[in-house]
All heavy atoms as TSV, in Angstrom:
chain	resi	resn	atom	element	x	y	z
A	1	THR	N	N	95.508	124.650	102.176
A	1	THR	CA	C	95.599	123.378	102.868
A	1	THR	C	C	94.518	123.312	103.923
A	1	THR	O	O	94.338	124.238	104.699
A	1	THR	CB	C	96.977	123.217	103.514
A	1	THR	OG1	O	97.966	123.305	102.510
A	1	THR	CG2	C	97.077	121.900	104.231
A	2	ASN	N	N	93.823	122.214	103.973
A	2	ASN	CA	C	92.792	121.992	104.973
A	2	ASN	C	C	93.424	121.308	106.177
A	2	ASN	O	O	93.881	120.187	106.100
A	2	ASN	CB	C	91.682	121.122	104.380
A	2	ASN	CG	C	90.561	120.889	105.353
A	2	ASN	OD1	O	90.635	121.245	106.509
A	2	ASN	ND2	N	89.516	120.268	104.883
A	3	ASN	N	N	93.456	121.990	107.300
A	3	ASN	CA	C	94.050	121.422	108.507
A	3	ASN	C	C	93.037	120.735	109.394
A	3	ASN	O	O	93.366	120.312	110.488
A	3	ASN	CB	C	94.772	122.515	109.296
A	3	ASN	CG	C	96.002	122.985	108.561
A	3	ASN	OD1	O	96.699	122.198	107.949
A	3	ASN	ND2	N	96.247	124.275	108.594
A	4	GLY	N	N	91.795	120.623	108.954
A	4	GLY	CA	C	90.774	119.921	109.725
A	4	GLY	C	C	90.236	120.761	110.867
A	4	GLY	O	O	90.711	121.855	111.151
A	5	THR	N	N	89.211	120.243	111.524
A	5	THR	CA	C	88.570	120.963	112.615
A	5	THR	C	C	88.772	120.288	113.964
A	5	THR	O	O	88.515	120.885	114.987
A	5	THR	CB	C	87.055	121.065	112.369
A	5	THR	OG1	O	86.515	119.738	112.373
A	5	THR	CG2	C	86.761	121.775	111.074
A	6	ASN	N	N	89.197	119.036	113.966
A	6	ASN	CA	C	89.400	118.262	115.187
A	6	ASN	C	C	88.110	118.146	116.006
A	6	ASN	O	O	88.136	118.049	117.221
A	6	ASN	CB	C	90.536	118.846	116.035
A	6	ASN	CG	C	91.067	117.831	117.030
A	6	ASN	OD1	O	90.929	116.635	116.844
A	6	ASN	ND2	N	91.656	118.324	118.088
A	7	GLU	N	N	86.962	118.158	115.336
A	7	GLU	CA	C	85.682	118.048	116.022
A	7	GLU	C	C	85.538	116.739	116.783
A	7	GLU	O	O	84.858	116.671	117.798
A	7	GLU	CB	C	84.536	118.178	115.017
A	7	GLU	CG	C	84.408	119.566	114.435
A	7	GLU	CD	C	83.337	119.634	113.359
A	7	GLU	OE1	O	82.358	118.877	113.434
A	7	GLU	OE2	O	83.491	120.448	112.435
A	8	THR	N	N	86.171	115.689	116.321
A	8	THR	CA	C	86.056	114.385	116.979
A	8	THR	C	C	87.143	114.155	118.012
A	8	THR	O	O	87.113	113.162	118.730
A	8	THR	CB	C	86.142	113.250	115.944
A	8	THR	OG1	O	87.437	113.278	115.341
A	8	THR	CG2	C	85.070	113.379	114.880
A	9	GLY	N	N	88.121	115.034	118.080
A	9	GLY	CA	C	89.229	114.854	119.007
A	9	GLY	C	C	90.355	114.017	118.432
A	9	GLY	O	O	91.339	113.740	119.107
A	10	PHE	N	N	90.254	113.606	117.177
A	10	PHE	CA	C	91.299	112.821	116.520
A	10	PHE	C	C	92.116	113.750	115.638
A	10	PHE	O	O	91.582	114.418	114.763
A	10	PHE	CB	C	90.675	111.709	115.667
A	10	PHE	CG	C	91.689	110.903	114.907
A	10	PHE	CD1	C	92.359	109.864	115.528
A	10	PHE	CD2	C	91.965	111.169	113.582
A	10	PHE	CE1	C	93.281	109.112	114.836
A	10	PHE	CE2	C	92.888	110.426	112.875
A	10	PHE	CZ	C	93.556	109.391	113.512
A	11	THR	N	N	93.401	113.813	115.866
A	11	THR	CA	C	94.283	114.664	115.084
A	11	THR	C	C	95.267	113.783	114.331
A	11	THR	O	O	95.853	112.875	114.918
A	11	THR	CB	C	95.054	115.630	115.997
A	11	THR	OG1	O	94.106	116.421	116.708
A	11	THR	CG2	C	95.956	116.534	115.198
A	12	ALA	N	N	95.446	114.034	113.051
A	12	ALA	CA	C	96.409	113.275	112.260
A	12	ALA	C	C	97.099	114.222	111.291
A	12	ALA	O	O	96.474	115.133	110.749
A	12	ALA	CB	C	95.711	112.160	111.488
A	13	LEU	N	N	98.368	114.005	111.096
A	13	LEU	CA	C	99.127	114.766	110.107
A	13	LEU	C	C	99.300	113.910	108.865
A	13	LEU	O	O	99.293	112.683	108.939
A	13	LEU	CB	C	100.503	115.136	110.671
A	13	LEU	CG	C	100.485	116.008	111.916
A	13	LEU	CD1	C	101.908	116.185	112.434
A	13	LEU	CD2	C	99.852	117.347	111.620
A	14	GLY	N	N	99.460	114.555	107.737
A	14	GLY	CA	C	99.672	113.835	106.485
A	14	GLY	C	C	101.067	113.233	106.444
A	14	GLY	O	O	102.000	113.832	105.896
A	15	ALA	N	N	101.224	112.063	107.035
A	15	ALA	CA	C	102.539	111.432	107.150
A	15	ALA	C	C	103.004	110.801	105.850
A	15	ALA	O	O	104.152	110.398	105.733
A	15	ALA	CB	C	102.494	110.371	108.246
A	16	GLY	N	N	102.129	110.702	104.875
A	16	GLY	CA	C	102.497	110.064	103.620
A	16	GLY	C	C	102.591	108.558	103.769
A	16	GLY	O	O	102.020	107.963	104.676
A	17	GLN	N	N	103.354	107.952	102.870
A	17	GLN	CA	C	103.508	106.503	102.894
A	17	GLN	C	C	104.816	106.119	102.236
A	17	GLN	O	O	105.410	106.904	101.502
A	17	GLN	CB	C	102.354	105.828	102.166
A	17	GLN	CG	C	102.322	106.132	100.679
A	17	GLN	CD	C	101.064	105.634	100.004
A	17	GLN	OE1	O	99.975	105.773	100.543
A	17	GLN	NE2	N	101.210	105.052	98.830
A	18	ARG	N	N	105.259	104.903	102.514
A	18	ARG	CA	C	106.432	104.340	101.847
A	18	ARG	C	C	105.940	103.238	100.921
A	18	ARG	O	O	105.147	102.392	101.324
A	18	ARG	CB	C	107.405	103.757	102.882
A	18	ARG	CG	C	108.664	103.162	102.245
A	18	ARG	CD	C	109.482	102.369	103.249
A	18	ARG	NE	N	108.710	101.416	104.011
A	18	ARG	CZ	C	108.320	100.209	103.571
A	18	ARG	NH1	N	108.591	99.813	102.342
A	18	ARG	NH2	N	107.629	99.406	104.355
A	19	ASP	N	N	106.405	103.230	99.676
A	19	ASP	CA	C	105.955	102.191	98.746
A	19	ASP	C	C	106.850	100.961	98.849
A	19	ASP	O	O	107.791	100.911	99.644
A	19	ASP	CB	C	105.857	102.722	97.316
A	19	ASP	CG	C	107.204	103.078	96.688
A	19	ASP	OD1	O	108.259	102.585	97.156
A	19	ASP	OD2	O	107.186	103.848	95.720
A	20	GLU	N	N	106.568	99.968	98.043
A	20	GLU	CA	C	107.282	98.696	98.126
A	20	GLU	C	C	108.745	98.802	97.736
A	20	GLU	O	O	109.546	97.905	97.996
A	20	GLU	CB	C	106.577	97.615	97.288
A	20	GLU	CG	C	106.708	97.806	95.795
A	20	GLU	CD	C	105.606	98.647	95.162
A	20	GLU	OE1	O	105.037	99.508	95.837
A	20	GLU	OE2	O	105.329	98.436	93.972
A	21	PHE	N	N	109.145	99.923	97.113
A	21	PHE	CA	C	110.534	100.134	96.723
A	21	PHE	C	C	111.295	100.983	97.738
A	21	PHE	O	O	112.466	101.264	97.561
A	21	PHE	CB	C	110.591	100.797	95.347
A	21	PHE	CG	C	109.858	100.025	94.294
A	21	PHE	CD1	C	108.673	100.505	93.775
A	21	PHE	CD2	C	110.336	98.806	93.836
A	21	PHE	CE1	C	107.976	99.795	92.816
A	21	PHE	CE2	C	109.649	98.087	92.882
A	21	PHE	CZ	C	108.461	98.583	92.373
A	22	GLY	N	N	110.610	101.426	98.807
A	22	GLY	CA	C	111.240	102.242	99.831
A	22	GLY	C	C	111.148	103.733	99.583
A	22	GLY	O	O	111.722	104.519	100.325
A	23	ASP	N	N	110.422	104.135	98.538
A	23	ASP	CA	C	110.262	105.555	98.230
A	23	ASP	C	C	109.080	106.124	99.009
A	23	ASP	O	O	108.060	105.463	99.188
A	23	ASP	CB	C	110.021	105.757	96.726
A	23	ASP	CG	C	111.202	105.300	95.885
A	23	ASP	OD1	O	112.344	105.530	96.304
A	23	ASP	OD2	O	110.968	104.691	94.821
A	24	PHE	N	N	109.216	107.361	99.457
A	24	PHE	CA	C	108.154	108.033	100.210
A	24	PHE	C	C	107.401	108.994	99.312
A	24	PHE	O	O	107.999	109.653	98.457
A	24	PHE	CB	C	108.748	108.789	101.397
A	24	PHE	CG	C	109.273	107.884	102.465
A	24	PHE	CD1	C	110.568	107.405	102.410
A	24	PHE	CD2	C	108.469	107.486	103.517
A	24	PHE	CE1	C	111.053	106.561	103.385
A	24	PHE	CE2	C	108.948	106.635	104.500
A	24	PHE	CZ	C	110.246	106.171	104.427
A	25	ASP	N	N	106.081	109.074	99.493
A	25	ASP	CA	C	105.281	110.030	98.734
A	25	ASP	C	C	104.049	110.443	99.529
A	25	ASP	O	O	103.792	109.918	100.601
A	25	ASP	CB	C	104.891	109.485	97.356
A	25	ASP	CG	C	104.110	108.179	97.411
A	25	ASP	OD1	O	103.793	107.692	98.511
A	25	ASP	OD2	O	103.810	107.646	96.340
A	26	HIS	N	N	103.321	111.402	99.028
A	26	HIS	CA	C	102.081	111.929	99.609
A	26	HIS	C	C	102.275	112.590	100.977
A	26	HIS	O	O	101.343	112.683	101.756
A	26	HIS	CB	C	100.997	110.843	99.701
A	26	HIS	CG	C	100.654	110.245	98.381
A	26	HIS	ND1	N	99.972	110.935	97.414
A	26	HIS	CD2	C	100.925	109.026	97.856
A	26	HIS	CE1	C	99.825	110.164	96.341
A	26	HIS	NE2	N	100.396	109.009	96.598
A	27	LEU	N	N	103.503	113.072	101.250
A	27	LEU	CA	C	103.780	113.755	102.508
A	27	LEU	C	C	102.921	115.008	102.612
A	27	LEU	O	O	102.795	115.757	101.647
A	27	LEU	CB	C	105.259	114.118	102.596
A	27	LEU	CG	C	105.721	114.742	103.900
A	27	LEU	CD1	C	105.508	113.775	105.061
A	27	LEU	CD2	C	107.190	115.121	103.815
A	28	LYS	N	N	102.312	115.224	103.741
A	28	LYS	CA	C	101.433	116.353	104.047
A	28	LYS	C	C	100.119	116.311	103.267
A	28	LYS	O	O	99.359	117.264	103.271
A	28	LYS	CB	C	102.126	117.694	103.813
A	28	LYS	CG	C	103.325	117.908	104.698
A	28	LYS	CD	C	103.935	119.267	104.477
A	28	LYS	CE	C	105.145	119.441	105.361
A	28	LYS	NZ	N	105.759	120.748	105.160
A	29	VAL	N	N	99.854	115.213	102.567
A	29	VAL	CA	C	98.634	115.083	101.768
A	29	VAL	C	C	97.751	113.956	102.290
A	29	VAL	O	O	96.538	114.082	102.322
A	29	VAL	CB	C	98.989	114.813	100.287
A	29	VAL	CG1	C	97.747	114.542	99.464
A	29	VAL	CG2	C	99.787	115.963	99.707
A	30	ARG	N	N	98.353	112.878	102.728
A	30	ARG	CA	C	97.598	111.673	103.052
A	30	ARG	C	C	98.125	111.050	104.341
A	30	ARG	O	O	99.323	111.089	104.612
A	30	ARG	CB	C	97.764	110.680	101.909
A	30	ARG	CG	C	97.246	109.312	102.159
A	30	ARG	CD	C	97.586	108.362	101.045
A	30	ARG	NE	N	96.896	108.764	99.834
A	30	ARG	CZ	C	97.194	108.311	98.628
A	30	ARG	NH1	N	98.184	107.464	98.457
A	30	ARG	NH2	N	96.517	108.709	97.582
A	31	ALA	N	N	97.214	110.480	105.095
A	31	ALA	CA	C	97.588	109.672	106.258
A	31	ALA	C	C	96.828	108.356	106.161
A	31	ALA	O	O	95.607	108.352	106.068
A	31	ALA	CB	C	97.236	110.390	107.560
A	32	ARG	N	N	97.558	107.275	106.137
A	32	ARG	CA	C	96.942	105.953	106.137
A	32	ARG	C	C	97.442	105.189	107.340
A	32	ARG	O	O	98.633	105.214	107.654
A	32	ARG	CB	C	97.279	105.194	104.853
A	32	ARG	CG	C	96.535	105.765	103.667
A	32	ARG	CD	C	96.703	104.925	102.443
A	32	ARG	NE	N	95.838	105.426	101.383
A	32	ARG	CZ	C	95.914	105.033	100.130
A	32	ARG	NH1	N	96.794	104.120	99.778
A	32	ARG	NH2	N	95.096	105.528	99.234
A	33	PHE	N	N	96.522	104.512	108.014
A	33	PHE	CA	C	96.831	103.793	109.237
A	33	PHE	C	C	96.444	102.326	109.074
A	33	PHE	O	O	95.313	102.026	108.712
A	33	PHE	CB	C	96.046	104.385	110.418
A	33	PHE	CG	C	96.360	105.830	110.671
A	33	PHE	CD1	C	95.631	106.821	110.053
A	33	PHE	CD2	C	97.397	106.178	111.524
A	33	PHE	CE1	C	95.922	108.157	110.281
A	33	PHE	CE2	C	97.698	107.506	111.755
A	33	PHE	CZ	C	96.960	108.499	111.132
A	34	TRP	N	N	97.393	101.445	109.349
A	34	TRP	CA	C	97.067	100.029	109.321
A	34	TRP	C	C	96.049	99.707	110.403
A	34	TRP	O	O	96.090	100.266	111.490
A	34	TRP	CB	C	98.315	99.181	109.575
A	34	TRP	CG	C	99.294	99.128	108.463
A	34	TRP	CD1	C	100.604	99.523	108.509
A	34	TRP	CD2	C	99.078	98.641	107.146
A	34	TRP	NE1	N	101.196	99.314	107.306
A	34	TRP	CE2	C	100.285	98.772	106.442
A	34	TRP	CE3	C	97.973	98.114	106.472
A	34	TRP	CZ2	C	100.415	98.392	105.108
A	34	TRP	CZ3	C	98.105	97.739	105.151
A	34	TRP	CH2	C	99.313	97.871	104.482
A	35	THR	N	N	95.132	98.806	110.091
A	35	THR	CA	C	94.256	98.249	111.114
A	35	THR	C	C	94.882	96.938	111.582
A	35	THR	O	O	95.931	96.526	111.073
A	35	THR	CB	C	92.837	97.976	110.571
A	35	THR	OG1	O	92.890	96.877	109.671
A	35	THR	CG2	C	92.258	99.207	109.880
A	36	SER	N	N	94.271	96.269	112.498
A	36	SER	CA	C	94.800	94.989	112.981
A	36	SER	C	C	94.275	93.813	112.168
A	36	SER	O	O	94.593	92.662	112.479
A	36	SER	CB	C	94.439	94.801	114.455
A	36	SER	OG	O	93.036	94.824	114.617
A	37	GLU	N	N	93.508	94.079	111.131
A	37	GLU	CA	C	92.875	93.010	110.349
A	37	GLU	C	C	93.581	92.781	109.015
A	37	GLU	O	O	93.706	93.703	108.205
A	37	GLU	CB	C	91.410	93.357	110.069
A	37	GLU	CG	C	90.567	93.500	111.314
A	37	GLU	CD	C	90.420	92.197	112.076
A	37	GLU	OE1	O	90.281	91.138	111.437
A	37	GLU	OE2	O	90.458	92.251	113.311
A	38	ALA	N	N	94.014	91.555	108.785
A	38	ALA	CA	C	94.581	91.176	107.495
A	38	ALA	C	C	93.450	90.716	106.569
A	38	ALA	O	O	92.462	90.134	107.018
A	38	ALA	CB	C	95.591	90.054	107.656
A	39	TYR	N	N	93.598	90.991	105.288
A	39	TYR	CA	C	92.655	90.497	104.282
A	39	TYR	C	C	93.095	89.117	103.808
A	39	TYR	O	O	92.300	88.202	103.693
A	39	TYR	CB	C	92.582	91.481	103.117
A	39	TYR	CG	C	91.717	91.018	101.984
A	39	TYR	CD1	C	90.331	91.053	102.090
A	39	TYR	CD2	C	92.276	90.538	100.811
A	39	TYR	CE1	C	89.517	90.615	101.055
A	39	TYR	CE2	C	91.476	90.105	99.765
A	39	TYR	CZ	C	90.108	90.147	99.893
A	39	TYR	OH	O	89.312	89.714	98.860
A	40	ASP	N	N	94.377	88.991	103.514
A	40	ASP	CA	C	94.964	87.714	103.115
A	40	ASP	C	C	96.470	87.797	103.380
A	40	ASP	O	O	96.922	88.676	104.123
A	40	ASP	CB	C	94.635	87.357	101.658
A	40	ASP	CG	C	95.152	88.360	100.633
A	40	ASP	OD1	O	96.059	89.158	100.956
A	40	ASP	OD2	O	94.654	88.351	99.495
A	41	ASP	N	N	97.259	86.924	102.778
A	41	ASP	CA	C	98.704	86.924	103.021
A	41	ASP	C	C	99.397	88.173	102.498
A	41	ASP	O	O	100.467	88.535	102.986
A	41	ASP	CB	C	99.351	85.688	102.396
A	41	ASP	CG	C	99.008	84.408	103.134
A	41	ASP	OD1	O	98.572	84.495	104.302
A	41	ASP	OD2	O	99.166	83.324	102.537
A	42	ASP	N	N	98.828	88.827	101.492
A	42	ASP	CA	C	99.476	89.973	100.855
A	42	ASP	C	C	98.865	91.323	101.193
A	42	ASP	O	O	99.518	92.353	101.045
A	42	ASP	CB	C	99.440	89.812	99.328
A	42	ASP	CG	C	100.169	88.564	98.875
A	42	ASP	OD1	O	101.282	88.309	99.378
A	42	ASP	OD2	O	99.624	87.840	98.020
A	43	LEU	N	N	97.599	91.335	101.619
A	43	LEU	CA	C	96.888	92.588	101.839
A	43	LEU	C	C	96.365	92.693	103.267
A	43	LEU	O	O	96.045	91.690	103.896
A	43	LEU	CB	C	95.696	92.708	100.877
A	43	LEU	CG	C	96.002	92.643	99.387
A	43	LEU	CD1	C	94.703	92.575	98.590
A	43	LEU	CD2	C	96.838	93.829	98.953
A	44	ALA	N	N	96.260	93.932	103.750
A	44	ALA	CA	C	95.662	94.206	105.055
A	44	ALA	C	C	94.792	95.447	104.915
A	44	ALA	O	O	94.960	96.247	103.991
A	44	ALA	CB	C	96.734	94.417	106.116
A	45	TYR	N	N	93.870	95.625	105.834
A	45	TYR	CA	C	92.974	96.774	105.794
A	45	TYR	C	C	93.636	98.004	106.403
A	45	TYR	O	O	94.453	97.895	107.322
A	45	TYR	CB	C	91.681	96.468	106.549
A	45	TYR	CG	C	90.844	95.417	105.874
A	45	TYR	CD1	C	90.835	94.111	106.343
A	45	TYR	CD2	C	90.071	95.736	104.760
A	45	TYR	CE1	C	90.064	93.137	105.726
A	45	TYR	CE2	C	89.302	94.765	104.139
A	45	TYR	CZ	C	89.310	93.473	104.619
A	45	TYR	OH	O	88.557	92.510	103.993
A	46	TYR	N	N	93.290	99.173	105.856
A	46	TYR	CA	C	93.757	100.424	106.422
A	46	TYR	C	C	92.606	101.414	106.490
A	46	TYR	O	O	91.593	101.275	105.812
A	46	TYR	CB	C	94.912	101.020	105.605
A	46	TYR	CG	C	94.511	101.542	104.242
A	46	TYR	CD1	C	93.978	102.828	104.094
A	46	TYR	CD2	C	94.656	100.767	103.103
A	46	TYR	CE1	C	93.602	103.303	102.847
A	46	TYR	CE2	C	94.302	101.240	101.861
A	46	TYR	CZ	C	93.775	102.510	101.739
A	46	TYR	OH	O	93.407	102.978	100.511
A	47	ALA	N	N	92.770	102.410	107.331
A	47	ALA	CA	C	91.869	103.563	107.398
A	47	ALA	C	C	92.712	104.776	107.046
A	47	ALA	O	O	93.899	104.837	107.387
A	47	ALA	CB	C	91.280	103.706	108.794
A	48	GLY	N	N	92.131	105.728	106.344
A	48	GLY	CA	C	92.933	106.859	105.907
A	48	GLY	C	C	92.186	108.172	105.861
A	48	GLY	O	O	90.959	108.215	105.933
A	49	LEU	N	N	92.972	109.223	105.749
A	49	LEU	CA	C	92.475	110.588	105.619
A	49	LEU	C	C	93.279	111.292	104.530
A	49	LEU	O	O	94.479	111.070	104.392
A	49	LEU	CB	C	92.661	111.360	106.934
A	49	LEU	CG	C	91.985	110.807	108.173
A	49	LEU	CD1	C	92.561	111.486	109.415
A	49	LEU	CD2	C	90.492	111.034	108.087
A	50	ASN	N	N	92.601	112.147	103.783
A	50	ASN	CA	C	93.268	113.019	102.814
A	50	ASN	C	C	92.996	114.456	103.203
A	50	ASN	O	O	91.907	114.778	103.686
A	50	ASN	CB	C	92.750	112.785	101.391
A	50	ASN	CG	C	93.259	111.504	100.791
A	50	ASN	OD1	O	94.376	111.076	101.056
A	50	ASN	ND2	N	92.445	110.876	99.980
A	51	ASN	N	N	93.947	115.347	102.963
A	51	ASN	CA	C	93.740	116.736	103.370
A	51	ASN	C	C	92.747	117.468	102.476
A	51	ASN	O	O	92.330	118.559	102.803
A	51	ASN	CB	C	95.066	117.499	103.443
A	51	ASN	CG	C	95.673	117.773	102.088
A	51	ASN	OD1	O	95.214	117.282	101.067
A	51	ASN	ND2	N	96.730	118.554	102.074
A	52	ASN	N	N	92.352	116.875	101.368
A	52	ASN	CA	C	91.383	117.527	100.479
A	52	ASN	C	C	89.979	116.953	100.633
A	52	ASN	O	O	89.118	117.171	99.806
A	52	ASN	CB	C	91.840	117.420	99.024
A	52	ASN	CG	C	91.952	115.980	98.555
A	52	ASN	OD1	O	91.817	115.053	99.342
A	52	ASN	ND2	N	92.210	115.793	97.286
A	53	SER	N	N	89.737	116.214	101.713
A	53	SER	CA	C	88.435	115.600	101.925
A	53	SER	C	C	88.076	115.659	103.402
A	53	SER	O	O	88.937	115.528	104.271
A	53	SER	CB	C	88.461	114.139	101.464
A	53	SER	OG	O	87.256	113.499	101.785
A	54	SER	N	N	86.814	115.843	103.679
A	54	SER	CA	C	86.371	115.878	105.072
A	54	SER	C	C	85.898	114.507	105.541
A	54	SER	O	O	85.467	114.363	106.672
A	54	SER	CB	C	85.245	116.901	105.236
A	54	SER	OG	O	84.134	116.520	104.440
A	55	THR	N	N	85.973	113.501	104.682
A	55	THR	CA	C	85.541	112.158	105.066
A	55	THR	C	C	86.727	111.206	105.063
A	55	THR	O	O	87.695	111.392	104.335
A	55	THR	CB	C	84.467	111.628	104.099
A	55	THR	OG1	O	85.005	111.592	102.780
A	55	THR	CG2	C	83.231	112.506	104.124
A	56	GLY	N	N	86.633	110.183	105.875
A	56	GLY	CA	C	87.677	109.174	105.934
A	56	GLY	C	C	87.535	108.187	104.797
A	56	GLY	O	O	86.564	108.194	104.041
A	57	GLN	N	N	88.519	107.342	104.652
A	57	GLN	CA	C	88.500	106.315	103.624
A	57	GLN	C	C	89.087	105.042	104.205
A	57	GLN	O	O	89.748	105.073	105.241
A	57	GLN	CB	C	89.305	106.761	102.402
A	57	GLN	CG	C	90.754	107.070	102.728
A	57	GLN	CD	C	91.581	107.393	101.515
A	57	GLN	OE1	O	92.110	106.501	100.893
A	57	GLN	NE2	N	91.682	108.666	101.205
A	58	GLY	N	N	88.855	103.967	103.557
A	58	GLY	CA	C	89.431	102.699	103.967
A	58	GLY	C	C	89.419	101.728	102.814
A	58	GLY	O	O	88.599	101.846	101.905
A	59	ASP	N	N	90.340	100.811	102.833
A	59	ASP	CA	C	90.444	99.831	101.763
A	59	ASP	C	C	91.469	98.790	102.186
A	59	ASP	O	O	91.863	98.730	103.339
A	59	ASP	CB	C	90.863	100.508	100.465
A	59	ASP	CG	C	90.454	99.718	99.225
A	59	ASP	OD1	O	90.094	98.524	99.338
A	59	ASP	OD2	O	90.494	100.284	98.130
A	60	LYS	N	N	91.933	98.019	101.228
A	60	LYS	CA	C	92.993	97.054	101.454
A	60	LYS	C	C	94.282	97.618	100.866
A	60	LYS	O	O	94.281	98.228	99.810
A	60	LYS	CB	C	92.650	95.723	100.783
A	60	LYS	CG	C	91.390	95.082	101.327
A	60	LYS	CD	C	91.034	93.825	100.581
A	60	LYS	CE	C	90.528	94.059	99.188
A	60	LYS	NZ	N	89.198	94.599	99.032
A	61	GLY	N	N	95.391	97.407	101.563
A	61	GLY	CA	C	96.677	97.872	101.079
A	61	GLY	C	C	97.697	96.752	101.085
A	61	GLY	O	O	97.600	95.806	101.878
A	62	ASP	N	N	98.668	96.876	100.209
A	62	ASP	CA	C	99.754	95.909	100.110
A	62	ASP	C	C	100.583	95.952	101.396
A	62	ASP	O	O	101.022	97.020	101.825
A	62	ASP	CB	C	100.623	96.270	98.905
A	62	ASP	CG	C	101.662	95.229	98.584
A	62	ASP	OD1	O	102.313	94.712	99.515
A	62	ASP	OD2	O	101.843	94.941	97.391
A	63	LYS	N	N	100.823	94.803	101.996
A	63	LYS	CA	C	101.577	94.744	103.248
A	63	LYS	C	C	103.019	95.204	103.081
A	63	LYS	O	O	103.706	95.462	104.063
A	63	LYS	CB	C	101.545	93.324	103.832
A	63	LYS	CG	C	100.187	92.921	104.361
A	63	LYS	CD	C	100.267	91.517	104.936
A	63	LYS	CE	C	98.933	91.044	105.452
A	63	LYS	NZ	N	99.033	89.670	105.996
A	64	ASN	N	N	103.501	95.300	101.854
A	64	ASN	CA	C	104.853	95.796	101.607
A	64	ASN	C	C	104.940	97.316	101.696
A	64	ASN	O	O	106.031	97.864	101.668
A	64	ASN	CB	C	105.352	95.338	100.232
A	64	ASN	CG	C	105.589	93.850	100.194
A	64	ASN	OD1	O	106.229	93.297	101.082
A	64	ASN	ND2	N	105.075	93.186	99.184
A	65	TYR	N	N	103.799	97.988	101.762
A	65	TYR	CA	C	103.787	99.442	101.894
A	65	TYR	C	C	103.960	99.820	103.357
A	65	TYR	O	O	103.614	99.051	104.256
A	65	TYR	CB	C	102.471	100.025	101.376
A	65	TYR	CG	C	102.457	100.254	99.887
A	65	TYR	CD1	C	102.674	99.217	99.000
A	65	TYR	CD2	C	102.228	101.520	99.376
A	65	TYR	CE1	C	102.654	99.434	97.638
A	65	TYR	CE2	C	102.205	101.744	98.013
A	65	TYR	CZ	C	102.428	100.704	97.142
A	65	TYR	OH	O	102.424	100.929	95.796
A	66	GLY	N	N	104.476	100.995	103.593
A	66	GLY	CA	C	104.636	101.498	104.945
A	66	GLY	C	C	103.591	102.552	105.246
A	66	GLY	O	O	103.662	103.659	104.709
A	67	TYR	N	N	102.599	102.212	106.040
A	67	TYR	CA	C	101.591	103.158	106.502
A	67	TYR	C	C	101.836	103.429	107.981
A	67	TYR	O	O	102.589	102.711	108.646
A	67	TYR	CB	C	100.182	102.601	106.320
A	67	TYR	CG	C	99.760	102.348	104.895
A	67	TYR	CD1	C	98.756	101.445	104.612
A	67	TYR	CD2	C	100.355	102.985	103.824
A	67	TYR	CE1	C	98.339	101.196	103.309
A	67	TYR	CE2	C	99.956	102.741	102.515
A	67	TYR	CZ	C	98.955	101.847	102.264
A	67	TYR	OH	O	98.550	101.616	100.985
A	68	SER	N	N	101.181	104.426	108.493
A	68	SER	CA	C	101.327	104.766	109.901
A	68	SER	C	C	100.570	103.788	110.784
A	68	SER	O	O	99.707	103.051	110.329
A	68	SER	CB	C	100.770	106.180	110.153
A	68	SER	OG	O	101.502	107.136	109.407
A	69	VAL	N	N	100.916	103.809	112.069
A	69	VAL	CA	C	100.228	103.007	113.074
A	69	VAL	C	C	99.762	103.951	114.163
A	69	VAL	O	O	100.511	104.805	114.623
A	69	VAL	CB	C	101.163	101.945	113.676
A	69	VAL	CG1	C	100.497	101.191	114.802
A	69	VAL	CG2	C	101.639	100.984	112.598
A	70	ARG	N	N	98.519	103.823	114.543
A	70	ARG	CA	C	97.946	104.640	115.625
A	70	ARG	C	C	97.415	103.690	116.673
A	70	ARG	O	O	96.531	102.890	116.391
A	70	ARG	CB	C	96.814	105.517	115.071
A	70	ARG	CG	C	96.123	106.395	116.068
A	70	ARG	CD	C	96.863	107.699	116.251
A	70	ARG	NE	N	96.152	108.582	117.128
A	70	ARG	CZ	C	96.070	109.878	116.956
A	70	ARG	NH1	N	96.642	110.433	115.922
A	70	ARG	NH2	N	95.419	110.622	117.809
A	71	LEU	N	N	97.971	103.746	117.861
A	71	LEU	CA	C	97.516	102.878	118.937
A	71	LEU	C	C	96.316	103.517	119.620
A	71	LEU	O	O	96.307	104.704	119.882
A	71	LEU	CB	C	98.633	102.648	119.951
A	71	LEU	CG	C	99.898	102.022	119.383
A	71	LEU	CD1	C	100.972	101.927	120.453
A	71	LEU	CD2	C	99.627	100.666	118.780
A	72	THR	N	N	95.299	102.719	119.867
A	72	THR	CA	C	94.101	103.204	120.538
A	72	THR	C	C	93.814	102.337	121.745
A	72	THR	O	O	94.294	101.212	121.843
A	72	THR	CB	C	92.875	103.194	119.595
A	72	THR	OG1	O	92.652	101.855	119.147
A	72	THR	CG2	C	93.088	104.110	118.401
A	73	LYS	N	N	93.032	102.856	122.639
A	73	LYS	CA	C	92.692	102.138	123.855
A	73	LYS	C	C	91.177	102.078	123.978
A	73	LYS	O	O	90.496	103.080	123.850
A	73	LYS	CB	C	93.276	102.876	125.061
A	73	LYS	CG	C	92.948	102.267	126.390
A	73	LYS	CD	C	93.568	103.093	127.500
A	73	LYS	CE	C	93.117	102.593	128.841
A	73	LYS	NZ	N	93.662	103.433	129.911
A	74	ASP	N	N	90.643	100.874	124.201
A	74	ASP	CA	C	89.221	100.732	124.471
A	74	ASP	C	C	88.942	101.285	125.864
A	74	ASP	O	O	89.666	101.001	126.817
A	74	ASP	CB	C	88.788	99.262	124.416
A	74	ASP	CG	C	88.820	98.710	123.015
A	74	ASP	OD1	O	88.669	99.481	122.056
A	74	ASP	OD2	O	88.991	97.487	122.868
A	75	VAL	N	N	87.887	102.078	125.967
A	75	VAL	CA	C	87.519	102.630	127.285
A	75	VAL	C	C	86.144	102.196	127.691
A	75	VAL	O	O	85.342	101.799	126.920
A	75	VAL	CB	C	87.608	104.177	127.313
A	75	VAL	CG1	C	89.058	104.583	127.239
A	75	VAL	CG2	C	86.801	104.778	126.186
């Protein structure tokens, strides 16, 4: 398991996700975080991390899915 290096000071655990049926999956494998930007009525943007990759990812996700939320502060 790759636990990351925390070189940027951002730490995230693989919280997984909840699908539209209420089932949870990808625990300890994936972390997806909703952004504040909606794509349309059904989709919104997310940023994510996988434990098998050193790079982040992002895309649009179904608003019926349960992703994590990370609050940030502009400094």
